[in-house]
N, CA, C and O of each residue as an XYZ file, in Angstrom:
348
protein
N     118.706     80.057    131.520
C     118.226     79.979    130.160
C     119.111     79.066    129.321
O     118.766     78.734    128.187
N     120.241     78.662    129.869
C     121.143     77.790    129.123
C     120.525     76.417    128.914
O     120.991     75.652    128.069
N     119.491     76.096    129.667
C     118.859     74.794    129.570
C     117.542     74.845    128.810
O     116.608     74.104    129.117
N     117.474     75.710    127.832
C     116.265     75.775    127.018
C     116.002     74.417    126.411
O     116.915     73.711    125.982
N     114.748     74.076    126.388
C     114.417     72.799    125.764
C     114.518     72.933    124.249
O     114.433     74.028    123.692
N     114.696     71.820    123.620
C     114.765     71.796    122.162
C     113.488     72.358    121.560
O     113.518     73.039    120.535
N     112.356     72.064    122.211
C     111.071     72.582    121.723
C     111.048     74.108    121.791
O     110.590     74.764    120.855
N     111.538     74.671    122.889
C     111.576     76.129    123.034
C     112.477     76.763    121.982
O     112.138     77.796    121.406
N     113.619     76.143    121.736
C     114.540     76.658    120.732
C     113.928     76.584    119.340
O     114.105     77.499    118.536
N     113.212     75.507    119.050
C     112.553     75.356    117.761
C     111.469     76.414    117.585
O     111.361     77.019    116.518
N     110.677     76.640    118.609
C     109.621     77.649    118.545
C     110.212     79.041    118.327
O     109.672     79.836    117.559
N     111.315     79.328    119.001
C     111.966     80.621    118.840
C     112.507     80.776    117.412
O     112.379     81.843    116.811
N     113.100     79.730    116.882
C     113.629     79.777    115.515
C     112.496     79.957    114.503
O     112.644     80.709    113.539
N     111.371     79.277    114.712
C     110.226     79.423    113.811
C     109.686     80.848    113.848
O     109.330     81.412    112.814
N     109.628     81.421    115.041
C     109.169     82.803    115.189
C     110.103     83.754    114.436
O     109.641     84.648    113.728
N     111.411     83.559    114.588
C     112.372     84.409    113.909
C     112.265     84.261    112.389
O     112.378     85.249    111.664
N     112.050     83.047    111.909
C     111.876     82.829    110.474
C     110.630     83.534    109.962
O     110.647     84.122    108.881
N     109.551     83.478    110.729
C     108.328     84.187    110.337
C     108.571     85.689    110.248
O     108.095     86.345    109.322
N     109.312     86.233    111.210
C     109.617     87.664    111.186
C     110.458     88.028    109.969
O     110.216     89.052    109.331
N     111.436     87.202    109.647
C     112.281     87.453    108.476
C     111.454     87.364    107.201
O     111.634     88.171    106.289
N     110.555     86.397    107.129
C     109.702     86.255    105.945
C     108.831     87.491    105.767
O     108.648     87.958    104.643
N     108.291     88.028    106.860
C     107.469     89.237    106.771
C     108.305     90.433    106.321
O     107.843     91.253    105.527
N     109.531     90.532    106.826
C     110.408     91.623    106.416
C     110.751     91.515    104.929
O     110.784     92.524    104.224
N     111.003     90.303    104.456
C     111.306     90.113    103.033
C     110.105     90.463    102.169
O     110.259     91.060    101.104
N     108.913     90.098    102.619
C     107.702     90.440    101.869
C     107.541     91.958    101.800
O     107.170     92.497    100.757
N     107.817     92.638    102.894
C     107.746     94.103    102.904
C     108.783     94.706    101.962
O     108.496     95.668    101.249
N     109.981     94.142    101.962
C     111.039     94.648    101.082
C     110.680     94.417     99.611
O     110.962     95.263     98.763
N     110.063     93.279     99.311
C     109.626     93.027     97.937
C     108.557     94.037     97.543
O     108.581     94.575     96.436
N     107.623     94.292     98.448
C     106.604     95.312     98.178
C     107.220     96.668     97.915
O     106.774     97.387     97.021
N     108.243     97.031     98.681
C     108.929     98.312     98.474
C     109.645     98.330     97.128
O     109.600     99.331     96.412
N     110.301     97.231     96.785
C     110.990     97.157     95.494
C     109.992     97.314     94.349
O     110.261     98.017     93.374
N     108.855     96.663     94.472
C     107.830     96.762     93.430
C     107.256     98.181     93.364
O     106.968     98.688     92.280
N     107.095     98.806     94.509
C     106.636    100.201     94.551
C     107.587    101.098     93.760
O     107.155    101.877     92.910
N     108.883    100.981     94.047
C     109.865    101.823     93.369
C     110.067    101.428     91.909
O     110.610    102.200     91.119
N     109.624    100.218     91.554
C     109.672     99.800     90.149
C     108.497    100.369     89.372
O     108.460    100.289     88.144
N     107.522    100.952     90.098
C     106.402    101.603     89.424
C     105.081    100.875     89.517
O     104.148    101.204     88.784
N     104.974     99.892     90.401
C     103.700     99.193     90.572
C     102.715    100.129     91.277
O     103.078    100.832     92.220
N     101.476    100.128     90.808
C     100.415    100.907     91.454
C     100.248    100.394     92.886
O     100.320     99.191     93.139
N     100.026    101.315     93.809
C      99.911    100.953     95.227
C      98.872     99.858     95.458
O      99.122     98.905     96.196
N      97.705     99.997     94.823
C      96.635     99.013     95.014
C      96.962     97.664     94.374
O      96.325     96.657     94.681
N      97.949     97.647     93.489
C      98.296     96.420     92.767
C      99.470     95.667     93.379
O      99.867     94.623     92.862
N     100.028     96.174     94.465
C     101.210     95.520     95.038
C     100.937     94.066     95.445
O     101.765     93.205     95.147
N      99.820     93.748     96.110
C      99.598     92.318     96.436
C      99.558     91.427     95.186
O     100.103     90.323     95.191
N      98.911     91.912     94.117
C      98.869     91.141     92.874
C     100.262     91.047     92.254
O     100.622     90.017     91.684
N     101.035     92.110     92.362
C     102.387     92.105     91.810
C     103.285     91.141     92.578
O     104.138     90.484     91.981
N     103.105     91.051     93.884
C     103.876     90.088     94.680
C     103.556     88.667     94.214
O     104.458     87.850     94.029
N     102.270     88.380     94.028
C     101.882     87.053     93.528
C     102.485     86.786     92.155
O     103.005     85.700     91.898
N     102.416     87.772     91.281
C     102.972     87.622     89.933
C     104.485     87.438     89.998
O     105.054     86.672     89.221
N     105.127     88.132     90.917
C     106.573     88.006     91.094
C     106.930     86.576     91.494
O     107.843     85.976     90.928
N     106.211     86.042     92.463
C     106.507     84.682     92.931
C     106.280     83.648     91.828
O     107.051     82.698     91.693
N     105.225     83.837     91.045
C     104.992     82.944     89.905
C     106.069     83.140     88.846
O     106.504     82.184     88.205
N     106.490     84.379     88.671
C     107.524     84.690     87.700
C     108.851     84.024     88.023
O     109.611     83.669     87.122
N     109.128     83.857     89.305
C     110.347     83.149     89.697
C     110.376     81.757     89.083
O     111.379     81.338     88.505
N     109.257     81.046     89.218
C     109.184     79.694     88.671
C     109.281     79.699     87.156
O     109.946     78.846     86.567
N     108.615     80.663     86.524
C     108.607     80.711     85.066
C     109.984     81.070     84.505
O     110.456     80.445     83.555
N     110.608     82.055     85.084
C     111.888     82.524     84.559
C     113.022     81.550     84.867
O     113.876     81.281     84.023
N     113.014     81.033     86.081
C     114.118     80.165     86.481
C     113.758     78.689     86.407
O     114.565     77.833     86.769
N     112.545     78.387     85.940
C     112.117     77.010     85.686
C     112.439     76.081     86.856
O     113.000     75.000     86.680
N     112.064     76.541     88.065
C     112.294     75.764     89.290
C     113.764     75.410     89.492
O     114.081     74.369     90.068
N     114.652     76.265     89.024
C     116.090     76.067     89.167
C     116.457     76.101     90.648
O     115.979     76.964     91.385
N     117.286     75.188     91.079
C     117.702     75.124     92.483
C     118.486     76.369     92.899
O     118.521     76.713     94.081
N     119.116     77.046     91.933
C     119.920     78.221     92.259
C     119.079     79.440     92.625
O     119.631     80.458     93.044
N     117.772     79.361     92.478
C     116.903     80.491     92.815
C     117.078     80.857     94.289
O     116.950     82.027     94.650
N     117.365     79.891     95.131
C     117.562     80.170     96.549
C     118.756     81.090     96.774
O     118.862     81.721     97.825
N     119.647     81.171     95.802
C     120.833     82.007     95.921
C     120.719     83.257     95.053
O     121.719     83.773     94.553
N     119.498     83.733     94.882
C     119.274     84.900     94.041
C     119.896     86.144     94.646
O     119.885     86.346     95.860
N     120.436     86.968     93.766
C     120.944     88.265     94.166
C     120.057     89.354     93.596
O     119.002     89.076     93.026
N     120.486     90.580     93.752
C     119.660     91.698     93.285
C     119.478     91.683     91.773
O     118.458     92.156     91.274
N     120.452     91.146     91.034
C     120.337     91.117     89.576
C     119.173     90.230     89.127
O     118.460     90.560     88.180
N     118.989     89.105     89.815
C     117.881     88.210     89.479
C     116.543     88.824     89.869
O     115.545     88.631     89.175
N     116.517     89.567     90.981
C     115.297     90.259     91.393
C     114.911     91.273     90.318
O     113.744     91.372     89.937
N     115.896     92.019     89.837
C     115.647     93.005     88.782
C     115.148     92.315     87.517
O     114.249     92.820     86.845
N     115.728     91.169     87.193
C     115.310     90.428     86.002
C     113.837     90.042     86.095
O     113.099     90.183     85.120
N     113.407     89.562     87.245
C     112.004     89.167     87.410
C     111.096     90.388     87.332
O     110.053     90.337     86.681
N     111.474     91.481     87.983
C     110.655     92.697     87.948
C     110.560     93.235     86.523
O     109.484     93.649     86.091
N     111.663     93.235     85.796
C     111.627     93.689     84.405
C     110.734     92.795     83.559
O     110.054     93.275     82.652
N     110.730     91.519     83.843
C     109.839     90.602     83.132
C     108.378     90.942     83.426
O     107.532     90.907     82.532
N     108.089     91.271     84.689
C     106.718     91.644     85.062
C     106.269     92.902     84.321
O     105.099     93.031     83.959
N     107.196     93.819     84.098
C     106.844     95.054     83.380
C     106.360     94.744     81.970
O     105.590     95.509     81.390
N     106.808     93.635     81.427
C     106.386     93.223     80.088
C     105.133     92.371     80.127
O     104.212     92.564     79.334
N     105.105     91.421     81.063
C     104.003     90.448     81.088
C     102.793     90.909     81.896
O     101.699     90.372     81.717
N     102.962     91.880     82.773
C     101.870     92.355     83.637
C     101.826     93.887     83.632
O     101.828     94.516     84.690
N     101.789     94.464     82.464
C     101.811     95.924     82.321
C     100.719     96.611     83.129
O     100.903     97.725     83.620
N      99.579     95.934     83.262
C      98.431     96.541     83.955
C      98.699     96.822     85.433
O      97.967     97.592     86.056
N      99.740     96.206     85.999
C     100.058     96.427     87.417
C     100.870     97.689     87.647
O     100.993     98.162     88.777
N     101.423     98.228     86.573
C     102.346     99.357     86.687
C     101.672    100.673     86.321
O     100.684    100.703     85.587
N     102.228    101.759     86.851
C     101.712    103.109     86.581
C     101.971    103.484     85.149
O     101.613    104.583     84.723
């Protein structure tokens, strides 16, 4: 296996990235759940969250280095701008 082709390594890395992306999406859904989003509204809240990133951070390059404080900031913003998604 030490002679894996570059293509095989790339495919494996892409698969791992997809798995991580799915785990992050699940974690965001859980965070939104515990923030009080209605269960049926979680997909809409995820979309609103992603749009909120751009609005709040104005496409700032530092968004890639977000910590939990920035996540909380976006969720708190959603509680104001998208009240209908919350219980």
